N, C-alpha and C positions, 0 to 999 in steps of 0.2 A: 674606517675610510675605504677598506677594500670593498665592502658591501655597497657603499655609496657610489664608488666608481662603476660598479656593475649596474647600478640603477640609473644614475644621472650622468649626462654627458660631461666629460672633463672640462669642457669650455665653461660650464657654469662655475666651477670652483676656481678656474683660472682668472675669472673676472674679479674676485673678491667683492661680492655683492653688497649692496647697501641694506639698511634696515629702516624700520619706521619707528616713530616715537609713540608713546602711549597717548591715545586720543582723549583720555579722561581728564587730563590736566591742562590748565591754562599756561603753566610755566614751561613752555616749550624750550626755552633756553636750557633749563636744567635737564630736561629730557635729552636734548641734543648733545649736551656735554657728556652725559652718562654713556651715550652710544659711541661717541668718538673715543672716549676713555677706554671703552672695551675693544677698540681697534677697528671699528667699522670705517670703511673708506667713503661712505656716503650715508646721508640721513634724509628721510622724508618726514617733514613735520606736518602734524595733523591734529585736529580736535574733532570731537564728536558732533558738536552743534555750532551753528554760526552765532545765534543771538546770545546764548549762554556762555560761550567760550571764546570763539574766534574774535568777535567784535570787542572783547575785553582785553585782548593781548596788546600791551603797550607797543608803540612803534619802535621803541629802543630794543625790544627783544628781537624783532625781525632784523634790525640793523646789526645787533651784536652777533646773531647767528651767522649772518652773511659775512661779517668781518672775520670771525673765527674760521669760517669755511674757506675763505680766500687764503688766509695765512697758512692753514693746515692742508690745503689742497683737497678739501672734502667736497664731494658732489652733494649739493643740497637741492631738494625738490619740495613741492608742496602738494599735499592731498587736501582737497576742499572738504569741508564738513559734510556729513551725510543726513543727519536727523532733520534739520530744517533748511536744507539747501538742496532742493529738488529741481534740476534743470528744466523739466517740462512745466514747472510752475503749478503743480497740483497742490490744492489746499487740503485741509484736514478732512473734507468731505469728498475729495477726489475731483472736484471741479477745477477747471483751468480758466481763470478770468483775467481780463486785461489788467486790472489792478494788481493781481498777483504776479503777472508777468513782469510788470514794472518793478515790483518789490524784489523779485528774484534777480532781475537785471541789475538792480542796485547792489545786491549781495555779490553778484558776479564781479561787478566793477571793484568792490572792496577787496575781494580775494586777489584779483589781478593787480590792484594797487599795492597790496602787500608784497606780491612778487616783484613789482616794480621798485619798491623801496629796497628790497634785497639786491635786485639786479644792479642798481647804481653802485653799490659797494662791492658786490661779488664780481662785477666786470663783464657779465654776460647774461642773457635772458634766463629766467628761472622756469623750469618745467612745472606746470600745474596740472594735476590729475583731478578729473571730475567724473563722478558716476553719471551715467546716462539717465539714471532715475532708479529709485528703489521701491516704488509701489508695484507689487506683483499682482497685476490684474488679469494677466493672460495665463490660462492653465494648459500646460503641455501634457501629452500622454502618448508615449511611443506606440502603443498598440492601436489607439484611435487613429493616429497619423498614418500608420501603415495600412490599416483597413481602408481609410479614405483614399489614399494614393492607389491602392489596388483596385478600388471601385472605379476611380477615374480612368485607370488604364484599361479596364475591361468593359466599362459601360460607356459607349460613345455618347448616347443621349444625355446621360448625367454629366459627362465631361463638357459637352457643348453648352448645356444650361449653366453649369458652374462657370465656364470661361466667359459666357455672355454677360452674366451678372457682374463678374469682376470688371469686364470692359465697360459696361454701361454705367457702373458706379465710379468709373474713372481710375481704378487701381492697376490696370495693365494697359498697354498700348495695343493698337490694331495689329501690329506685327506679332506681338506675343499672343494675341487672340487667335490669329491665323495659324500659328504654330500649334497651339493647343487643340484646335479643331481639325487638324490634318489627320490622315490615317496612320502615319508613322510616328507615334508618340511613345517614348520610353520614359523611364524614371528620371533620367537626367533632364529631359525636356520639361517635365512637370516642375522639377525643382528649380530650374533656371528661369521659368516664366511665370511662376506663381509665388506671390509673397508668402513667406513662411507662416505668418499669422493666420493665413487662410486654412492651415492644417491644424490649428489649435483645437483642443477639445472644448475650450470655452474662451470667449474674448469679451472684454469690457467694451461698451459703446459710449460714444459722446455725440451730443447734438450741438452743431455749430450755429449759434445765433449771435449776430451783432459783434463778432470777434470774440465772444465767450464760448467756451466749450463746457456744456453742462453734462455731468456724469449721468448716464441714462440706464445703468444696470448692465447685465450680462446678456450676450447672445449665446444661447445654449442650443445645440442641435436637438431636435425633437426626441431622438432616441434616448436622451438622458432625462426626459421629463417623466414624472409619475403618470401612469395611465396611458402612456403612448406606445404600448406594445404593438398595436395594430399598425401604427404609422412607422414603427421602427424598421419595418421591412423595406421602406423606401429610403434610399441613401440621402443623407442631409449633411450640412456643414455649417460653420459659423457664417460663411458667405451667404447661404440661403436665408439664415436668420436676419442678418444685417440688411439684406435686400428687402425682406418683408417689413422689417422695422422702419426702413427708410420710406417705404410706400405708406406705411401707417401714419408716420409723422406728417408727411405731406398731405395725406387725406384729412387729418385733423385740422391742419392749417387752412386748407381750402374749404372745409365744411364751415369753419368759423368765418371765413371771408364771405361765403355764400349767405350765411345767416344775416350778417351785417348788411350786405347789399340788399337783401330782401326787405329788411327793416327800413333802409334808406329810401327804397322805391316807394314803400307804403307811405312814408312821411311826406315825400316831396312830389310825388306824381298823382296820388289819389285825389280826385275831385278838384283838380286844378286849384290848389291852395292859394296861389298868388292872386287869382281873380277874387276869391272869397275874402282874402285879407285886405285887398285894395278895391273895395266896391265903389260903385258910382255915387252912393249917397253919403257914406261915412268912411272914416279910416280907423281901423282897429289897431292901435299902436302895440298892444300886447300881442296880437296875432302876428304883426310884422316881426316883433322880437322873437316869437316862437319859430317863425319860418327861417329867420337868419340863424337861429341856433341849429335848426335842422340842416341848413346849408353848411354850417361850420362842422357839423357831424360828418357830413359827406366829405368835406375837405380832410378831416382827420382820418377818415377811412382810406382815402387815396394816399395819404402820407404813410399809413400803416402798410398798405399794399406795396408802396415804394420801398419801405424797409425790408419787406420780404424779398423783393427783387434784388435789393442790395445783398441780402444773405445768399441768394442764389448766385449772384455775380461773384461774391467772395469764395463760395465753394467751388465755382468753376475753375478757379486757379489751381485747385488740387487735382484736377483731372490729368492723368498721366499722358494720354495720347494727345499730341499737339493739334492734330486736325480736328478731333472731336472737341477739344477745348476751344479752339477758335470758332468752330461752327456754333457751339453752344453760346459762346460769348456774343457773337454777332446777333443771334436770335434774341437773347435776353436784353441786349443793348437796345434793340428795336422797341421792346415792350417798355423798357425804362424810359425812353424818350417820349413815348406816347403818354405814359402816366404823368410825367413831368409837365407836358403840355396841358393835360387836363387839369392838373393842380393849379397852374397859372390862370386858366380860364375861370375856375371856381373862385379863386381869390379875387379876380376882377369883378365877378358877379356879386360877391359879398360887398365889395366897396361901392359898386354902382347902386345896388339896391338900398344900402344904408344911406347913400347920398340922396337918392330920390325920395326915400321915406321921410327924411328930414325936411326936404323941400316941399313935399306935399302937405306936411303938417303946417309948415309956415305959410303955404298958399291954400289953406283949406277952403277958402271961399271962392277960389278961382276954378270954375268949371273947365276953362280952357286947359289949365295945367293938368287937371285931373284927366281929361281926355288924352292929352299928350302922354301922361304917365301910363294910362291903361294900354295904349298902343305899344309902349316900350315893354310893359309886362308880358305881353304875348310873345315878344322876342325872347325874353328871359325864360319863359316856360318852355318854348321849343328848344332853346339852347341847352337847358338843364336836362330836359327829357332825352335829347340826343346824347348828351354827355354820359348820362347813366346807362343808356342802352349800349353806347360805345364801350364804356367800362366793362359792362357785362360780357360783351363780345371778346374784348382783350383778355379778360380773366379766363374765359373758356379756352382761348388759344394757349394761354400760359399754363393752364392745368394740363392740357393735352401735351404740351412740350415737356413738362416736368415728369408726367407719368409714362409717356410713350416714347417721345423722341429723344429726350435727354433726361433720364432719371437722376437729376442732380443729387450728389451724395451729401445730404445734410446730416445723415447718421454715419459716423465714422468709427473704425476700430481704434482702440487705445494705442496700439503700436504706431499707427499712421499719425495720430494726433500728437503723440509725445515727440516724434522726430520732426514735427513741424514747429511746435512751440519752443522746444529746447534751443534750436538755432536762433530763434527770435530773441530768446533770453540772452544768449551769449553775445549776439550782435548788438543788442541795445546796451548791454553792460559795457562793451568796448566803446560804444559811442559816448556813454556817460564818462568813462575814463578819459577819453580823448578831450572832451569838453573841459574836464577839470585840469588836465595838463595844459590846455591852451590858456587857461586863466592864470596859471602859475609861471609859465615859461614861454617867452616870445619865440624861442627856437624849438618849440615842442615837437614839430614834425621831424627834426633832425635826430631826436632822441628816441625814435620809435622802437629801436632794438632793445631799449632798456625796460620799457613798460608794456610793450605788446609781447606777452609771454608765449611760450609753447603751451598749447592746450591739448591734453590727451584725454580721450573719452573712454571710460572703463565700463565694461558690462557688469551689471550687478547680478542679483539672484535670478534664476529662471522665472519667467513671468513678468519681470520688470522690462522697461523699454530696451530695445536693441540688444537683446541677449542672443539672438540668432544672427549670423554674419551678414545675411543679405540686408536686413534692416539696419544693422550696425553701420555697414558701408554707406547706405543711403543717408543715415543720420550725419555721418562725417561729411559727405558731399553737400548736404543741406547747410551745415554749419559753414563750410568754406564759401558757399555762394552768398550767404547772408553777411558774413564778415567782409567779403569782397565788396558788397554793395556799400557797406559803411565806409570802408577805406576809400573807395572811388568817389564818395561824396565830399572828400577833403582833398582838393586838387594838389596842395603842397605835399601832403603825406603820400598821395599816390605817386607823384613824381619822384619823391625821395626813395620810396620802396622800389620803383622801377629802376632807379640808378644802381641799386645794390643787388637786386634779385632778378632783374630782367623784366619781370611782369608781376602784377598782383597775384595772378594765378599761381605762379611758382612760390610766392611768399606764403599764401594760405595753405598750399599743399605741404610745405615744409613745417609750418607752425601748428597744424591741426592733424592729429593722428589718433591712434588707438592705444589703450592700455589693456593688455590681455592679463586677466587674473586667472591663472591656471586652476585655482581652486573653485572659483565661481562657475566657470564653464563646465567643470567636472560635476557640479551639483545636479546636472541633468540626469545623472545616474538614477536619482531618486524617482524620476518619472519614466524609467524603463529604457532610457537611451544607453547604448553600449559604447565601449571604448572606440570602436571604429567610427561611430557618429561624431563623437567629440573630437577625434583627431581630424576628421574631415572638415569640421568647422574651424579648427585651428589653422588648417591649411588655407582655407578661404580668406580668413582675416589677416593672415601672415603679412601680405604686402603693406598693410596699414599700421603694423605694430611699431610704436616708438618707445614703449614703456612696458615693463613686465612686473607683475606682482607674483611672487612665488611662495608657496606654503603647501601643506598637505591637508586633505579633508578626508572624512570617513562617513559612510552611510548617507551621503548626499547632503550632509550638514556643513555649514561654514565653520568648521572647527579650528581652522588656522593652526594646525600642528606645525612645529618646526620641520624643515626638510629632513627626511631620514627617520623621523619618529614613527610614522605609520608605514614606511616603505611602500609608498603609493605608486603602483605600477602605471596607472593611467596618467598621472601627472609626470612621471618619469618619461613616458612615451610622448607627452605633449612637448616637453623640453627637447627631446630627441628630434621631434618633428621640426623644431625651429632652431636647431643648433647653430645655423649660420647667423641667426640673430644674436645668439649668445656671444658670438665672436665680434659683433658690431659694437664698437666702443661708444657709438652715438646713442645706443639704446640703453636706457637706465633699467637696472634690475634691482628690485626692492624685495628683500625677504620680510614677510609679514607674519611672524609667529605671534600667538597670543589670541587677541580678539575674542571671538565667541567661546573658545575653549577655556581661556583663563577666566572670563567674566560671567559666563552663563552655564557652560556645559556641566560644570561640577555640581550645580544645584539639582541636576536631574540624575546624573549617572554616578556621582561620587565626589568626595572632597579631597582626594589624595593630591592631585596636581596643585590645587589652590593652596593647600597647606604646605606643600613642598616649596612653592614660590615664596611663601612667607618665612621660609627657613626652618620649618619643623621637619622632623623625621617620622616615618610611619610606625616605628617600633619602640616599645618601652624597654627598660633595662632587662626584662625577662624574655625579650624576643617576640612579644605578642603585638599584634596590630591594635593600636589604641582607637577608641570609638570614633574620633573625628575623621579617621581615615577609612572607615568602612564604607563600602559602596552603598549608595542609597538608590533603590529602584523606584521608578515612578509609581505612585499610588499603592506602594507596597506589593506590587505584582511581580510576576516573573519577567525578566528581561528577554525581549524577543528581538533577535537580530536577523536581518535578511541573510539568505544563504551566501550571497556573494561577498559578504564582509569577512575579512580575514581577522583571526584572533592572533595578534602578535604581542610580544612582550611590552610594546609601547602602545598598544591599542586601547582607546578609551572604552572599548566594548569587552575587554577582558574581565573576568569575574572579579578580580581585585586589581584595579587598574595599574598602579605603579609598584605593586609588591614584587614585580619581576625585574625591577630596575637593577643595574649593576650596584655593587656595594658603595662605590664612591658617590652615587647619586641617591643614596638612602635605602637601597635594597639590602638583602641579606643572602649570604651564600647558602643558608639552610633551605631556601625554597628553590624549586626546580625552575630553571630558566629555559626559554625556547629560542630558537633562532628565527631570523626574519622569514615571515610568511608561513611558519608552521603553526598549526592550531594547538591551543592549550588542551591538555587532556581533561 
């Protein structure tokens, strides 16, 4: 304990921290009981998957856990599943579609409903922890980020181009743009005004069409492409690549539109088809049908163009700068109205020509009717010709708007997409939950404190959504805004919340916060980031922290070692940085040992811990290590450990992992032991 006191703030131990259950089992009641029997004052219940495990937990288990927790004064919280519960609603191919958003929203509502079942017995809202997302599609690299930032500071033209692309794509405001292109720019100015994903070595991209986000691959700066040595002298970033990709996608869309319009012109305007089809001497009904088909094709073309305008309009909502957003919206609304007017006229032409065609067949022997119809046809010809020419002009203006005036961001970085769709998932899940409550309980709005849980968003592994604090905070604000919209759509609920909390804003601010996992954020070490980087990020997210997960990691892996086992200096410093939070009784602290280390790490680096957990000892009666405890090196090769990794007696990177344990934990006095932080000989 003396060593622990030197490493970790005493406030941590004064709290008597909670622990988590094993996520591999459905019987969470048994898991919960085993933890409180061991003396833990709090338990976080969790399973690995939603469909395979969480959905199969009987309601009675949630009720019994809550009942026991209330009787024994145990703090009970929920950790949402990870495997098939991804808040951004990514599917197995990385796409984010409307149907998947609805499915994820339903899962969210079920998780929150489980918390509501417990809260009614427990007597107060249950805290629910959810990962921001686990798909690691962003690649970080400290050296690349540093070189890019240095280039931005020293190269004004590059910085101006970089800032202009961010602004024109809608990712920064005009105020941020003006700060970035001023003469007095330092590192702090860069970091405060540029989203962190823009410094990534590699970023996934999505194309937003009709509310669906299609995974489009990676944006990789040219210097990392094979054969790009010549171009490597020119500074580039993922922002440059996304800008080019955005232009390319729009170019493909408008090339397709231009081809279709050319085909329509050829069909409808060449040789005055209407006159040929409705001649003075005879009526060709087959040709009339062909013309109407071509006219219908034109109508379908206009409908498709209108869909693209809807896509543009939808993407305008993501533009950060309010003035740019409003100007773009006004311009696109003008085009949308004109295309809608053209559509109505073409629909009228179809109806009128069909009507006249039927009448002329019925009056085939009447020269007077034929003459009347021919005069009418000339009007149709002129109107349709004007319509097509007008459409061509509008499309030309629209193309200029998208490429020059407002390059609407149809291609988006993964980080921006994830923090837009995850709030939609949570908000829709809450709406589904409210609707179910309304059906069951006439006083549903009075019981909001029981079923509208605390939701805390945890950062996952580096490269997953919202693992850098600027994006994390933006995600939390987006969730609050979306949840606020849902609440305000129910007048009775809104009024009830305002009575108790003063405003809906205060309610969502209290109920939605961050879960800091000290081991997850430390995993950035693997990508070259240092202790000072990690502590700076902890400081940035600190005001949002409502929940803590504590454990130790090594070599940038999510090893989930128990606190004190690896004597982790970075994590000790993280906890020191937030020691005032450790004193705050409203912040839940959950110890999360086990995980990757128990279930996977031993298969690569050795079996000792796995066998110790099973109750076996590493030595036979002769004092020799038995075979199942020997360290297994990957591929039979030599173990290579980064220089910054310490070999301690508890380190999974020691040559024989747990042979250095104290005697009461399976070790032997015959073998040399080392002290914390000292390297093994």
